[in-house]
Biotite code that builds the C-alpha atoms (Angstrom):
import biotite.structure as struc

atoms = struc.array([
    struc.Atom([99.985, 94.953, 93.724], chain_id="A", res_id=1, res_name="MET", atom_name="CA", element="C"),
    struc.Atom([101.743, 92.357, 95.758], chain_id="A", res_id=2, res_name="ASP", atom_name="CA", element="C"),
    struc.Atom([99.891, 89.103, 95.302], chain_id="A", res_id=3, res_name="PRO", atom_name="CA", element="C"),
    struc.Atom([99.530, 88.561, 99.091], chain_id="A", res_id=4, res_name="LEU", atom_name="CA", element="C"),
    struc.Atom([98.106, 91.935, 99.608], chain_id="A", res_id=5, res_name="ILE", atom_name="CA", element="C"),
    struc.Atom([95.922, 91.381, 96.550], chain_id="A", res_id=6, res_name="ARG", atom_name="CA", element="C"),
    struc.Atom([94.572, 88.139, 98.162], chain_id="A", res_id=7, res_name="GLN", atom_name="CA", element="C"),
    struc.Atom([93.871, 89.836, 101.468], chain_id="A", res_id=8, res_name="LEU", atom_name="CA", element="C"),
    struc.Atom([92.134, 92.749, 99.897], chain_id="A", res_id=9, res_name="HIS", atom_name="CA", element="C"),
    struc.Atom([89.903, 90.520, 97.896], chain_id="A", res_id=10, res_name="ASN", atom_name="CA", element="C"),
    struc.Atom([89.160, 88.314, 100.985], chain_id="A", res_id=11, res_name="ASN", atom_name="CA", element="C"),
    struc.Atom([90.786, 89.110, 104.402], chain_id="A", res_id=12, res_name="SER", atom_name="CA", element="C"),
    struc.Atom([88.947, 86.027, 105.970], chain_id="A", res_id=13, res_name="ASN", atom_name="CA", element="C"),
    struc.Atom([91.247, 83.531, 104.256], chain_id="A", res_id=14, res_name="GLN", atom_name="CA", element="C"),
    struc.Atom([93.559, 81.467, 106.762], chain_id="A", res_id=15, res_name="THR", atom_name="CA", element="C"),
    struc.Atom([97.198, 81.909, 106.693], chain_id="A", res_id=16, res_name="ARG", atom_name="CA", element="C"),
    struc.Atom([97.275, 78.400, 105.527], chain_id="A", res_id=17, res_name="ALA", atom_name="CA", element="C"),
    struc.Atom([95.037, 78.939, 102.596], chain_id="A", res_id=18, res_name="GLU", atom_name="CA", element="C"),
    struc.Atom([97.026, 82.039, 101.650], chain_id="A", res_id=19, res_name="LEU", atom_name="CA", element="C"),
    struc.Atom([100.435, 80.050, 101.892], chain_id="A", res_id=20, res_name="ALA", atom_name="CA", element="C"),
    struc.Atom([98.974, 77.233, 99.682], chain_id="A", res_id=21, res_name="GLU", atom_name="CA", element="C"),
    struc.Atom([97.468, 79.870, 97.038], chain_id="A", res_id=22, res_name="LYS", atom_name="CA", element="C"),
    struc.Atom([100.779, 81.665, 96.681], chain_id="A", res_id=23, res_name="LEU", atom_name="CA", element="C"),
    struc.Atom([103.108, 78.540, 97.154], chain_id="A", res_id=24, res_name="ALA", atom_name="CA", element="C"),
    struc.Atom([104.950, 80.079, 100.171], chain_id="A", res_id=25, res_name="ILE", atom_name="CA", element="C"),
    struc.Atom([105.294, 78.980, 103.652], chain_id="A", res_id=26, res_name="SER", atom_name="CA", element="C"),
    struc.Atom([102.738, 79.934, 106.337], chain_id="A", res_id=27, res_name="GLU", atom_name="CA", element="C"),
    struc.Atom([105.764, 81.474, 108.214], chain_id="A", res_id=28, res_name="ALA", atom_name="CA", element="C"),
    struc.Atom([106.490, 83.723, 105.202], chain_id="A", res_id=29, res_name="GLU", atom_name="CA", element="C"),
    struc.Atom([102.686, 84.671, 105.039], chain_id="A", res_id=30, res_name="VAL", atom_name="CA", element="C"),
    struc.Atom([102.754, 85.544, 108.668], chain_id="A", res_id=31, res_name="ASN", atom_name="CA", element="C"),
    struc.Atom([105.675, 87.770, 108.416], chain_id="A", res_id=32, res_name="GLN", atom_name="CA", element="C"),
    struc.Atom([104.760, 89.473, 105.267], chain_id="A", res_id=33, res_name="ARG", atom_name="CA", element="C"),
    struc.Atom([101.473, 90.370, 106.696], chain_id="A", res_id=34, res_name="ILE", atom_name="CA", element="C"),
    struc.Atom([103.050, 91.665, 110.008], chain_id="A", res_id=35, res_name="ALA", atom_name="CA", element="C"),
    struc.Atom([105.404, 93.847, 107.877], chain_id="A", res_id=36, res_name="ASP", atom_name="CA", element="C"),
    struc.Atom([102.508, 95.216, 105.750], chain_id="A", res_id=37, res_name="ALA", atom_name="CA", element="C"),
    struc.Atom([100.706, 95.994, 109.038], chain_id="A", res_id=38, res_name="GLU", atom_name="CA", element="C"),
    struc.Atom([103.696, 97.707, 110.582], chain_id="A", res_id=39, res_name="ALA", atom_name="CA", element="C"),
    struc.Atom([104.400, 99.845, 107.521], chain_id="A", res_id=40, res_name="ASN", atom_name="CA", element="C"),
    struc.Atom([101.174, 100.899, 107.075], chain_id="A", res_id=41, res_name="GLY", atom_name="CA", element="C"),
    struc.Atom([100.446, 99.079, 103.836], chain_id="A", res_id=42, res_name="THR", atom_name="CA", element="C"),
    struc.Atom([97.481, 97.222, 105.665], chain_id="A", res_id=43, res_name="ILE", atom_name="CA", element="C"),
    struc.Atom([95.517, 99.894, 107.230], chain_id="A", res_id=44, res_name="LEU", atom_name="CA", element="C"),
    struc.Atom([92.861, 97.455, 108.883], chain_id="A", res_id=45, res_name="GLY", atom_name="CA", element="C"),
    struc.Atom([90.275, 94.803, 108.117], chain_id="A", res_id=46, res_name="TYR", atom_name="CA", element="C"),
    struc.Atom([86.619, 94.962, 107.728], chain_id="A", res_id=47, res_name="GLN", atom_name="CA", element="C"),
    struc.Atom([83.459, 93.009, 106.689], chain_id="A", res_id=48, res_name="ALA", atom_name="CA", element="C"),
    struc.Atom([81.723, 94.212, 103.672], chain_id="A", res_id=49, res_name="VAL", atom_name="CA", element="C"),
    struc.Atom([77.915, 94.019, 104.991], chain_id="A", res_id=50, res_name="VAL", atom_name="CA", element="C"),
    struc.Atom([74.504, 94.325, 102.973], chain_id="A", res_id=51, res_name="ASP", atom_name="CA", element="C"),
    struc.Atom([73.324, 97.175, 105.135], chain_id="A", res_id=52, res_name="ARG", atom_name="CA", element="C"),
    struc.Atom([69.691, 96.406, 104.356], chain_id="A", res_id=53, res_name="GLN", atom_name="CA", element="C"),
    struc.Atom([69.904, 92.860, 105.557], chain_id="A", res_id=54, res_name="LYS", atom_name="CA", element="C"),
    struc.Atom([71.683, 93.896, 108.670], chain_id="A", res_id=55, res_name="ALA", atom_name="CA", element="C"),
    struc.Atom([68.927, 96.407, 109.533], chain_id="A", res_id=56, res_name="GLY", atom_name="CA", element="C"),
    struc.Atom([70.911, 99.482, 108.893], chain_id="A", res_id=57, res_name="HIS", atom_name="CA", element="C"),
    struc.Atom([68.614, 102.430, 108.439], chain_id="A", res_id=58, res_name="ARG", atom_name="CA", element="C"),
    struc.Atom([71.214, 105.280, 108.491], chain_id="A", res_id=59, res_name="GLY", atom_name="CA", element="C"),
    struc.Atom([72.155, 107.331, 105.389], chain_id="A", res_id=60, res_name="VAL", atom_name="CA", element="C"),
    struc.Atom([75.324, 107.550, 103.256], chain_id="A", res_id=61, res_name="HIS", atom_name="CA", element="C"),
    struc.Atom([76.019, 110.653, 101.305], chain_id="A", res_id=62, res_name="ALA", atom_name="CA", element="C"),
    struc.Atom([78.557, 111.697, 98.764], chain_id="A", res_id=63, res_name="LEU", atom_name="CA", element="C"),
    struc.Atom([79.548, 115.282, 99.347], chain_id="A", res_id=64, res_name="ILE", atom_name="CA", element="C"),
    struc.Atom([81.302, 117.042, 96.618], chain_id="A", res_id=65, res_name="GLU", atom_name="CA", element="C"),
    struc.Atom([83.762, 119.556, 98.187], chain_id="A", res_id=66, res_name="VAL", atom_name="CA", element="C"),
    struc.Atom([85.496, 122.516, 96.300], chain_id="A", res_id=67, res_name="ARG", atom_name="CA", element="C"),
    struc.Atom([88.447, 123.803, 98.310], chain_id="A", res_id=68, res_name="ILE", atom_name="CA", element="C"),
    struc.Atom([91.027, 126.530, 97.855], chain_id="A", res_id=69, res_name="SER", atom_name="CA", element="C"),
    struc.Atom([94.571, 124.846, 97.814], chain_id="A", res_id=70, res_name="PRO", atom_name="CA", element="C"),
    struc.Atom([97.085, 126.144, 100.269], chain_id="A", res_id=71, res_name="GLU", atom_name="CA", element="C"),
    struc.Atom([100.437, 127.525, 99.337], chain_id="A", res_id=72, res_name="ALA", atom_name="CA", element="C"),
    struc.Atom([102.299, 125.136, 101.794], chain_id="A", res_id=73, res_name="ASP", atom_name="CA", element="C"),
    struc.Atom([100.179, 122.023, 101.411], chain_id="A", res_id=74, res_name="GLY", atom_name="CA", element="C"),
    struc.Atom([98.142, 122.035, 98.406], chain_id="A", res_id=75, res_name="GLY", atom_name="CA", element="C"),
    struc.Atom([94.694, 120.168, 99.215], chain_id="A", res_id=76, res_name="PHE", atom_name="CA", element="C"),
    struc.Atom([96.508, 117.711, 101.854], chain_id="A", res_id=77, res_name="ASP", atom_name="CA", element="C"),
    struc.Atom([96.055, 119.742, 105.171], chain_id="A", res_id=78, res_name="ARG", atom_name="CA", element="C"),
    struc.Atom([92.465, 120.692, 104.462], chain_id="A", res_id=79, res_name="LEU", atom_name="CA", element="C"),
    struc.Atom([91.721, 116.923, 103.225], chain_id="A", res_id=80, res_name="ALA", atom_name="CA", element="C"),
    struc.Atom([93.250, 115.532, 106.452], chain_id="A", res_id=81, res_name="ARG", atom_name="CA", element="C"),
    struc.Atom([91.313, 118.097, 108.609], chain_id="A", res_id=82, res_name="ARG", atom_name="CA", element="C"),
    struc.Atom([88.015, 116.856, 106.879], chain_id="A", res_id=83, res_name="ILE", atom_name="CA", element="C"),
    struc.Atom([88.763, 113.208, 107.098], chain_id="A", res_id=84, res_name="SER", atom_name="CA", element="C"),
    struc.Atom([89.228, 113.498, 111.021], chain_id="A", res_id=85, res_name="ARG", atom_name="CA", element="C"),
    struc.Atom([85.461, 114.018, 111.373], chain_id="A", res_id=86, res_name="PHE", atom_name="CA", element="C"),
    struc.Atom([83.688, 111.000, 112.919], chain_id="A", res_id=87, res_name="ASP", atom_name="CA", element="C"),
    struc.Atom([80.959, 111.054, 110.118], chain_id="A", res_id=88, res_name="GLN", atom_name="CA", element="C"),
    struc.Atom([83.582, 110.975, 107.373], chain_id="A", res_id=89, res_name="VAL", atom_name="CA", element="C"),
    struc.Atom([84.030, 107.213, 106.091], chain_id="A", res_id=90, res_name="ARG", atom_name="CA", element="C"),
    struc.Atom([86.257, 107.982, 102.895], chain_id="A", res_id=91, res_name="ASP", atom_name="CA", element="C"),
    struc.Atom([87.657, 111.167, 101.417], chain_id="A", res_id=92, res_name="CYS", atom_name="CA", element="C"),
    struc.Atom([89.412, 111.380, 98.131], chain_id="A", res_id=93, res_name="PHE", atom_name="CA", element="C"),
    struc.Atom([91.100, 113.890, 95.959], chain_id="A", res_id=94, res_name="LEU", atom_name="CA", element="C"),
    struc.Atom([89.283, 114.080, 92.821], chain_id="A", res_id=95, res_name="MET", atom_name="CA", element="C"),
    struc.Atom([89.894, 115.302, 89.138], chain_id="A", res_id=96, res_name="SER", atom_name="CA", element="C"),
    struc.Atom([87.033, 117.185, 87.507], chain_id="A", res_id=97, res_name="GLY", atom_name="CA", element="C"),
    struc.Atom([84.479, 119.979, 88.841], chain_id="A", res_id=98, res_name="GLY", atom_name="CA", element="C"),
    struc.Atom([85.242, 119.417, 92.502], chain_id="A", res_id=99, res_name="TYR", atom_name="CA", element="C"),
    struc.Atom([88.338, 118.689, 94.484], chain_id="A", res_id=100, res_name="ASP", atom_name="CA", element="C"),
    struc.Atom([87.393, 116.263, 97.152], chain_id="A", res_id=101, res_name="LEU", atom_name="CA", element="C"),
    struc.Atom([84.787, 113.435, 97.338], chain_id="A", res_id=102, res_name="ALA", atom_name="CA", element="C"),
    struc.Atom([83.683, 112.894, 100.962], chain_id="A", res_id=103, res_name="VAL", atom_name="CA", element="C"),
    struc.Atom([81.535, 109.981, 101.870], chain_id="A", res_id=104, res_name="ILE", atom_name="CA", element="C"),
    struc.Atom([79.641, 110.470, 104.947], chain_id="A", res_id=105, res_name="VAL", atom_name="CA", element="C"),
    struc.Atom([77.797, 107.974, 107.015], chain_id="A", res_id=106, res_name="GLU", atom_name="CA", element="C"),
    struc.Atom([75.041, 109.285, 109.482], chain_id="A", res_id=107, res_name="ALA", atom_name="CA", element="C"),
    struc.Atom([71.971, 108.220, 111.203], chain_id="A", res_id=108, res_name="GLU", atom_name="CA", element="C"),
    struc.Atom([69.621, 110.427, 109.266], chain_id="A", res_id=109, res_name="ASP", atom_name="CA", element="C"),
    struc.Atom([69.485, 113.262, 106.778], chain_id="A", res_id=110, res_name="LEU", atom_name="CA", element="C"),
    struc.Atom([69.521, 115.812, 109.578], chain_id="A", res_id=111, res_name="LEU", atom_name="CA", element="C"),
    struc.Atom([72.769, 114.556, 111.003], chain_id="A", res_id=112, res_name="GLU", atom_name="CA", element="C"),
    struc.Atom([74.519, 115.005, 107.384], chain_id="A", res_id=113, res_name="VAL", atom_name="CA", element="C"),
    struc.Atom([72.893, 118.590, 107.057], chain_id="A", res_id=114, res_name="ALA", atom_name="CA", element="C"),
    struc.Atom([74.143, 119.533, 110.340], chain_id="A", res_id=115, res_name="THR", atom_name="CA", element="C"),
    struc.Atom([77.692, 118.173, 109.409], chain_id="A", res_id=116, res_name="PHE", atom_name="CA", element="C"),
    struc.Atom([77.698, 120.068, 106.247], chain_id="A", res_id=117, res_name="VAL", atom_name="CA", element="C"),
    struc.Atom([76.402, 123.355, 107.576], chain_id="A", res_id=118, res_name="SER", atom_name="CA", element="C"),
    struc.Atom([77.934, 123.406, 111.026], chain_id="A", res_id=119, res_name="GLU", atom_name="CA", element="C"),
    struc.Atom([81.263, 121.565, 110.414], chain_id="A", res_id=120, res_name="LYS", atom_name="CA", element="C"),
    struc.Atom([82.491, 121.134, 106.926], chain_id="A", res_id=121, res_name="LEU", atom_name="CA", element="C"),
    struc.Atom([81.237, 124.565, 105.547], chain_id="A", res_id=122, res_name="SER", atom_name="CA", element="C"),
    struc.Atom([82.791, 126.508, 108.415], chain_id="A", res_id=123, res_name="MET", atom_name="CA", element="C"),
    struc.Atom([86.262, 125.339, 107.433], chain_id="A", res_id=124, res_name="ILE", atom_name="CA", element="C"),
    struc.Atom([88.373, 128.065, 106.171], chain_id="A", res_id=125, res_name="GLY", atom_name="CA", element="C"),
    struc.Atom([89.507, 127.144, 102.382], chain_id="A", res_id=126, res_name="GLY", atom_name="CA", element="C"),
    struc.Atom([86.080, 125.207, 101.748], chain_id="A", res_id=127, res_name="VAL", atom_name="CA", element="C"),
    struc.Atom([84.397, 127.037, 99.026], chain_id="A", res_id=128, res_name="LEU", atom_name="CA", element="C"),
    struc.Atom([81.305, 124.950, 98.187], chain_id="A", res_id=129, res_name="SER", atom_name="CA", element="C"),
    struc.Atom([79.713, 121.692, 98.794], chain_id="A", res_id=130, res_name="THR", atom_name="CA", element="C"),
    struc.Atom([77.165, 119.667, 96.970], chain_id="A", res_id=131, res_name="ALA", atom_name="CA", element="C"),
    struc.Atom([75.540, 116.633, 98.687], chain_id="A", res_id=132, res_name="THR", atom_name="CA", element="C"),
    struc.Atom([74.139, 113.584, 96.853], chain_id="A", res_id=133, res_name="ARG", atom_name="CA", element="C"),
    struc.Atom([72.439, 110.800, 98.922], chain_id="A", res_id=134, res_name="PHE", atom_name="CA", element="C"),
    struc.Atom([72.896, 107.079, 98.337], chain_id="A", res_id=135, res_name="GLN", atom_name="CA", element="C"),
    struc.Atom([69.375, 105.669, 97.633], chain_id="A", res_id=136, res_name="LEU", atom_name="CA", element="C"),
    struc.Atom([70.376, 102.040, 97.031], chain_id="A", res_id=137, res_name="LYS", atom_name="CA", element="C"),
    struc.Atom([73.509, 99.922, 96.681], chain_id="A", res_id=138, res_name="ALA", atom_name="CA", element="C"),
    struc.Atom([74.012, 97.306, 93.973], chain_id="A", res_id=139, res_name="TYR", atom_name="CA", element="C"),
    struc.Atom([77.712, 96.733, 94.382], chain_id="A", res_id=140, res_name="LYS", atom_name="CA", element="C"),
    struc.Atom([79.707, 97.571, 97.617], chain_id="A", res_id=141, res_name="ASP", atom_name="CA", element="C"),
    struc.Atom([83.505, 96.818, 98.313], chain_id="A", res_id=142, res_name="GLY", atom_name="CA", element="C"),
    struc.Atom([83.583, 94.652, 95.124], chain_id="A", res_id=143, res_name="GLY", atom_name="CA", element="C"),
    struc.Atom([80.486, 92.384, 95.999], chain_id="A", res_id=144, res_name="PHE", atom_name="CA", element="C"),
    struc.Atom([77.095, 92.441, 94.642], chain_id="A", res_id=145, res_name="LEU", atom_name="CA", element="C"),
    struc.Atom([74.511, 93.668, 97.218], chain_id="A", res_id=146, res_name="VAL", atom_name="CA", element="C"),
    struc.Atom([71.010, 92.334, 97.349], chain_id="A", res_id=147, res_name="GLY", atom_name="CA", element="C"),
    struc.Atom([71.206, 89.371, 94.932], chain_id="A", res_id=148, res_name="PHE", atom_name="CA", element="C"),
    struc.Atom([69.919, 86.224, 96.287], chain_id="A", res_id=149, res_name="ASP", atom_name="CA", element="C"),
    struc.Atom([72.362, 83.945, 94.096], chain_id="A", res_id=150, res_name="GLY", atom_name="CA", element="C"),
    struc.Atom([70.366, 84.750, 90.877], chain_id="A", res_id=151, res_name="GLU", atom_name="CA", element="C"),
    struc.Atom([72.873, 85.075, 88.195], chain_id="A", res_id=152, res_name="GLU", atom_name="CA", element="C"),
    struc.Atom([71.918, 87.475, 85.196], chain_id="A", res_id=153, res_name="ASP", atom_name="CA", element="C"),
    struc.Atom([74.583, 87.141, 82.450], chain_id="A", res_id=154, res_name="ARG", atom_name="CA", element="C"),
    struc.Atom([74.988, 90.038, 80.299], chain_id="A", res_id=155, res_name="LEU", atom_name="CA", element="C"),
    struc.Atom([74.237, 89.174, 76.582], chain_id="A", res_id=156, res_name="PRO", atom_name="CA", element="C"),
    struc.Atom([77.212, 88.547, 74.525], chain_id="A", res_id=157, res_name="VAL", atom_name="CA", element="C"),
    struc.Atom([76.911, 89.674, 70.955], chain_id="A", res_id=158, res_name="THR", atom_name="CA", element="C"),
    struc.Atom([79.351, 89.539, 67.968], chain_id="A", res_id=159, res_name="PRO", atom_name="CA", element="C"),
])
């Protein structure tokens, strides 16, 4: 991965001056490279990683394992794009193993997830089955430890 993209991926809150200093390039070059990456779709957007509990978020997150029948013309892509367009879908990945798509859904409550699965997802032609798993607690999200207040528990090192 490009070093500038890696820096932004790890912490997009860095200033352009900080990025330029870390990468030993000019701030103008940082600006141009970021503009290019945004224009060509390498950078899709920016977001904060939030401790949902501290922010008072009481909604639910679910991982829905979806088995689909690949299409002759587009394989899994057309169905995956169609599923990805639903507002409830936060992430959608093609997977190896026992199911085809991992669909991460964010909703206000369990009923909203159930309604999404039964009335939208399951009704799409080509969807063979779904299995829904609910997130109970986050320990790490977006590369950040969640719910730890500065206590550092080091893993034991043994020879």
